[in-house]
N, C-alpha and C positions, 0 to 999 in steps of 0.2 A: 746230211752226209756231204762232205767236200773231198774231191779228188785232185791233187795236184801233180802234174806231167813231170815225167822226168827229164832232166836238161843237161845233167851233167852226171860223172862217175861217182858222187860221193855217196856215202851210205844213207838208204833210204829209211827213214823213219816214219812210223804210222802212230796215230795217237787215239786210243780209244777211251772216253771218258766221258762221264755224265754231265760234267759242268763246264758249261762252254766258255766262261771266263778263264777258267783254268787252263782249257785247251789253247786259248788264245795266247795266254802267257806262256805256255810251253812252245809254242810255235814261234813266238817272236824270241824267247832264249835261244832255240836250237837252229833256226832256220839260216844263219850264217855259217855254220858249220856243217849241217846235214842238209840234204833234200827231204821236206815233209811231203811224203808221198801222197796221204790221204788221211781223212780224220773219219771216225764214226761216233756216233752218240747211242747205239742200241747194239744188241746181240746179234740181231739179225742184218743190220749193216755190216757189222765187223766181220761176220763168217762169210758173207757174200764177197765183200771186199777182199778178205784174204785167200780166196781161191782164184780170183781174178788178178790180184795186184800183190804178190807175196813181198812184204817191205823185209829189209835186213834185221830192224828192231822194231818191236812193238812196245808202247807204253800203255799199259792196261789198266783199267779201273776194274776190280772185281764185281763192283755193284752197277754195272751197266744196265739200263732198264731192259727187262727181259731176261735177264741173266740169273743165274741161281748160285751166286757164290764161287767156292772154290772149283766146282765142276767146269768153269769156263775156261780154265788153263787147259785141261786135256783136249777140250774141242778147239782150241788155238791151235795146238800141237798137230792135231789131225788134218787140221785144214791146210796148215802151213809147217812142215817139219822143220825147214831151215829157217823159219824166223825165230830170233831170241826175244824173249819174253821178258821186259822190267815192269813189275808190279808196281804202280804208283799208288799209295794207299793214304787216305786221311787217318787209319789208325796206325800207331806205331807198336802195338802189342807182339811181344816174341812169338807167342802160339801162332799167331795168324800170318807172320812172316814164314815161320817155319811149315805151316801148312801149305802155303802158297810155294815153296820152294820144293815140297815134297811131291807135290801136284804137277811139278814140272816147269815152273818159272824159272828164269835163270838169274833173277835179281829182285830186289825188294827195297822201296824206297819211300818213305813218308813224305806226304805232300808239303811239310815244312822245311823239307832240305833246300840247301841253297842251289843256284844255278851252276855253281862250280862242282858241285857234289853230283848233281845230275850229268853234268858232262863225265864225271869220273865213272859214275855206274853204267853209262852208255857205252863207254870206251871199253869196260871191263868186260861187258855182256858180249859185245862185238868181238872180243879178243878171244872169245870162248871162256872166260872165267865165271864164276857165280858171284855176285854182289849182295851183301847183307849191309845197309848202312849202319854206321856206328850209332846213328840216335836210335835205334830200336836197341831195348834194355837187354843185357846177356842173359838175365834169368826171367824165366817163364811168369813167376807169381800168379800160377795156376789158381790157388785158392782166393787171392785178391782179386783176380779178373772175374771170377764168379760172384764174388761178394760185393762187386762195385754197386749193383741194383739191389737194394735189400728186400724188394718184394719177389724176388726170385723165390725166396723160402716159402711164399704163399701159394706157390704152383702146386699144382695136383701131379703126380707121376705122369698121366696121361699128356698133361699140357707140357710138362718138361721134354716129352719124347716128339710131341708135334713140334716144339720149338726147335729141336736139336737137329729133326729130320728138315725142317725148312733151311736151317743154317747149313745143313751138308749138300743141299742143293736138290732135294727131294720136291717135286711139284705136289701139288693139294692131291692130285689123283693117284700119285705113287705113295703119298703118306696115307690115304684112304686104303690102298692094297696093303702095304706095309703092315699096318695095325689093325687091319681087317675092321674097318669103320666105314661108314657111308661118308660121300664128300660133304653132305651137310653137316655131319657130325664133326668133320674136320673144319669145315667154316665156323660152327658153333665155338671149337676148341680155340680159334685164331681169334675169333671177336672177343672171347674171355681175356684171352693173352694180352690183347691191345688195351683193355680196360684194367686188368691187374697191374700192368707194366706201366700203364700211363703214355702209351706209344699212340701216336694220333692217327696212322695209317699202315696199311699192310706194307708199304715199301719200306718205311722206317722199320717195322718189327722185321722184315727180312733184314735189313742191315744189322740191326741188333743180334739176329739169331745166327748170321754168318760169325760175327765175331765170337758170341758165345760159343758156338761149336767148335772154333779153334781153340778156345781156352780150357776145354776140358779133355783135350787129346791127352792120353796116357802115354809116359815114355814110349810104348810098345807101338802106338799108332791107333789103338783103339780106343773107343769113346766109352766115357764113365755112365751115360745114361742113351737110352734108344738105340743100342747096339743090338739088343736082342729084340729084333722087330717082331712085334705080332705075336707074341708069346703070352700073352694077356689081353683079354677082348673086354669090350665094355658094350 
């Protein structure tokens, strides 16, 4: 965690991202035009700093260590309602962008965007507008998003439910309660998911789950799977 003292009346930008190199790059691009108030690399750091030092704009990684995907956006808004939120994501899937904006973010920008577009996006959200990068596809390609990993077809219905609940922000305890399972059974399903999908760690699986959960949103905002939590038991 790093805190930068306010020294002039420029807009105050905060950076919350898990990749140090990216944070350093963002800071070098922005510090001539904005005051960099502070940086955070976990959800605990982020929420603590927001309460103490509310910035004008937050550049936010949805996958901060300790965070649970899309649920981080409303937590940020609760901690600092005046802060404008610009999501910076390594993914440029339209469903993920739509989900972030629906959750309360004010803008969505892929990490591959140029420094010029970054400045435009920040200016837009600070001016009260919503910003969606033109790099994000205009169509959702919902089926294509689900089909990108062929091993998804080998998951059991229960494994799909666990995976989608992980992506929607549920903790292991919440998943156990929602599906009427023990914590050890949820752990068993998570281990099976990692093996079946070829994912190397729980953190990688959580990132995959966040993206998948966004790609299976229906037009009315409901989920295709895992929405009727706990109706069946194992």
